[in-house]
C-alpha positions in Angstrom: 0.0 0.0 0.0 2.9 2.4 0.8 4.4 1.7 -2.5 1.2 2.6 -4.3 0.9 5.8 -2.4 4.5 6.7 -3.3 3.9 6.0 -6.9 0.8 8.2 -6.9 2.7 11.0 -5.2 5.5 10.7 -7.7 3.1 10.9 -10.6 1.4 14.0 -9.0 4.8 15.8 -8.7 5.6 15.0 -12.3 2.2 16.4 -13.4 2.7 19.6 -11.4 6.2 20.0 -12.8 4.9 19.6 -16.4 2.2 22.1 -15.7 4.6 24.7 -14.4 6.8 24.2 -17.4 3.9 24.6 -19.8 2.7 27.8 -18.0 6.2 29.2 -18.2 6.2 28.6 -22.0 3.0 30.7 -22.3 4.1 33.6 -20.0 4.6 36.2 -22.8 4.2 34.6 -26.2 4.5 36.9 -29.2 2.8 36.7 -32.6 5.1 34.7 -34.9 6.4 36.2 -38.1 4.8 33.7 -40.5 1.1 33.8 -39.8 -1.9 33.4 -42.2 -4.1 36.5 -41.8 -7.9 36.3 -42.5 -9.0 39.9 -42.9 -8.0 42.1 -40.0 -9.7 40.1 -37.3 -8.1 36.6 -37.4 -4.7 35.0 -37.7 -3.6 31.4 -37.9 -0.1 30.3 -36.9 1.9 27.6 -38.8 1.1 25.0 -36.1 -2.7 25.5 -36.8 -3.7 27.7 -33.8 -6.2 30.4 -34.7 -6.6 33.7 -32.9 -9.0 36.6 -32.8 -7.8 40.2 -32.5 -8.8 42.2 -29.4 -7.8 45.5 -27.9 -9.1 47.4 -24.9 -8.8 51.2 -24.9 -5.4 52.3 -23.8 -3.9 48.8 -24.2 -1.9 47.1 -27.0 -3.4 44.6 -29.4 -3.7 41.0 -28.1 -4.7 37.8 -29.9 -7.1 35.4 -28.1 -7.2 31.7 -29.0 -10.3 30.6 -30.9 -11.2 27.1 -29.8 -13.5 26.3 -32.7 -12.5 28.5 -35.7 -14.8 26.7 -38.2 -16.1 30.1 -39.4 -12.7 30.9 -40.9 -12.1 27.3 -42.2 -9.5 26.3 -39.7 -9.2 23.1 -37.5 -10.0 23.0 -33.7 -7.4 24.3 -31.3 -5.0 21.8 -29.8 -3.2 21.5 -26.4 0.0 23.2 -27.7 -1.8 26.5 -28.6 -0.9 29.4 -26.4 -4.2 30.9 -25.0 -3.0 34.5 -25.7 -0.5 36.2 -28.1 0.8 39.7 -27.8 1.7 41.9 -30.8 
């Protein structure tokens, strides 16, 4: 029983470490140079992640991930897509 608890605890630590690493990768992602632009509202990165343009008054442009971009003919977002990109 102790061995099972130790294995579960080890797996939990590995999951937390992977989550922290993933969050660090998305801390301040920038818009890549090679993007497909659909009008002025949407962009799609080379890895298939689609974003919608947003800008609050007094703040810079940000690009928010679109989970289901069927309206612009793109595939669903995947786990490697950053939730937000900055210009």
